[in-house]
C-alpha positions as CSV (number, residue, x, y, z in Angstrom):
1,M,59.5,1.4,-30.1
2,I,57.9,1.4,-26.7
3,K,57.5,4.8,-25.1
4,K,57.2,5.6,-21.5
5,N,53.6,6.1,-20.3
6,K,52.7,9.7,-19.4
7,L,49.2,9.0,-17.9
8,S,48.6,9.8,-14.3
9,G,45.6,10.2,-12.0
10,N,42.4,8.4,-12.6
11,Y,42.7,6.3,-15.8
12,L,39.2,5.8,-16.2
13,E,38.7,9.5,-17.0
14,Y,41.0,9.4,-20.1
15,V,39.7,9.5,-23.6
16,P,41.7,7.3,-25.9
17,R,41.9,7.7,-29.8
18,H,43.7,5.9,-32.5
19,N,47.1,7.3,-33.5
20,I,46.6,8.8,-37.1
21,T,49.9,7.5,-38.2
22,I,48.9,3.8,-37.4
23,E,47.3,1.8,-40.1
24,F,44.9,-1.0,-39.3
25,E,42.7,-3.4,-41.0
26,T,39.4,-4.9,-40.0
27,G,38.4,-8.3,-41.2
28,E,34.9,-9.4,-42.2
29,D,34.8,-11.3,-38.9
30,G,35.7,-8.0,-36.9
31,A,39.4,-9.2,-36.4
32,V,41.7,-6.2,-36.1
33,T,45.1,-6.2,-37.5
34,I,47.5,-3.3,-36.7
35,L,50.2,-2.7,-39.4
36,Q,53.4,-1.6,-37.8
37,E,56.2,-0.3,-40.0
38,N,59.5,-1.3,-38.8
39,T,61.7,1.7,-39.3
40,G,65.0,3.0,-37.7
41,F,68.6,1.9,-38.0
42,F,68.3,-1.3,-35.9
43,N,65.2,-2.5,-37.9
44,L,67.1,-1.8,-41.2
45,I,69.9,-4.0,-40.0
46,A,67.4,-6.8,-39.0
47,R,65.7,-6.5,-42.2
48,K,68.9,-6.8,-44.3
49,L,70.7,-9.5,-42.0
50,F,67.8,-11.6,-40.8
51,K,65.3,-11.0,-43.5
52,K,62.7,-9.4,-41.2
53,P,59.6,-8.0,-42.8
54,R,59.3,-4.1,-43.4
55,I,55.8,-4.3,-41.9
56,S,54.7,-6.4,-38.8
57,Y,51.1,-7.5,-38.7
58,I,49.8,-7.4,-35.0
59,H,46.7,-9.4,-34.5
60,L,44.4,-8.5,-31.6
61,D,42.7,-11.1,-29.4
62,E,39.0,-11.4,-28.9
63,M,38.8,-8.7,-26.3
64,G,41.2,-6.4,-28.3
65,N,39.0,-6.9,-31.3
66,F,35.9,-5.7,-29.3
67,I,37.7,-2.8,-27.7
68,W,39.7,-1.3,-30.7
69,P,36.6,0.2,-32.4
70,L,35.4,1.6,-29.2
71,I,38.6,3.8,-29.1
72,D,37.0,6.8,-30.9
73,G,38.3,9.9,-29.0
74,K,34.8,10.3,-27.5
75,R,34.4,7.5,-25.0
76,T,36.3,7.5,-21.6
77,V,38.1,4.3,-20.6
78,Y,35.2,4.1,-18.0
79,D,32.7,4.2,-20.9
80,I,34.6,1.4,-22.7
81,S,34.8,-0.8,-19.5
82,V,30.9,-0.6,-19.1
83,L,30.6,-2.0,-22.7
84,V,33.4,-4.5,-22.1
85,S,31.5,-5.8,-19.0
86,E,28.2,-6.2,-20.8
87,E,29.9,-8.1,-23.6
88,F,32.2,-10.4,-21.8
89,G,30.9,-10.4,-18.1
90,Q,33.1,-12.4,-15.7
91,K,35.4,-13.4,-18.4
92,A,36.7,-9.8,-18.4
93,E,37.5,-9.7,-14.7
94,P,39.5,-8.0,-13.3
95,L,37.9,-5.6,-15.5
96,Y,39.4,-2.3,-14.5
97,N,43.0,-3.5,-14.0
98,R,43.0,-5.3,-17.2
99,L,41.4,-2.6,-19.3
100,V,43.6,0.2,-17.9
101,Q,46.8,-2.0,-18.5
102,Y,45.6,-2.7,-22.0
103,I,45.1,1.1,-22.8
104,I,48.5,1.8,-21.3
105,N,50.2,-0.8,-23.3
106,L,48.4,0.5,-26.7
107,E,49.8,3.9,-25.8
108,N,53.2,2.8,-25.0
109,Y,53.5,1.2,-28.4
110,G,52.1,4.4,-29.9
111,F,49.1,2.8,-31.3
112,I,46.6,5.1,-29.4
113,E,46.8,8.5,-27.6
114,C,45.2,9.4,-24.6
115,G,43.9,12.7,-23.2
116,R,41.4,14.0,-20.7
117,R,37.9,15.1,-21.8
118,K,37.6,18.8,-22.3
């Protein structure tokens, strides 16, 4: 279920952390797979009628695989952007726009939570 984004202000100051209810696996090659349980009434109907799986496996792309372990509840989005820039260089551009949108998407899907540093 997608939730409405509640972030405002300077996104680079936010500190993302993994949602403790979300399970994920990291492969030997560093590939991250998020396990999303399909719950709720409509998912139950889809599972029964259309043979949809109980758990969806979301595979992250190359940049997502790099960013996911950096989301630790200590680093700000800005701190993460510096590391992404060092790793991917020009390939990550436009860096801030892409990274902030990625963080917003992860939060909207409930995979992470964001807060300000205290």
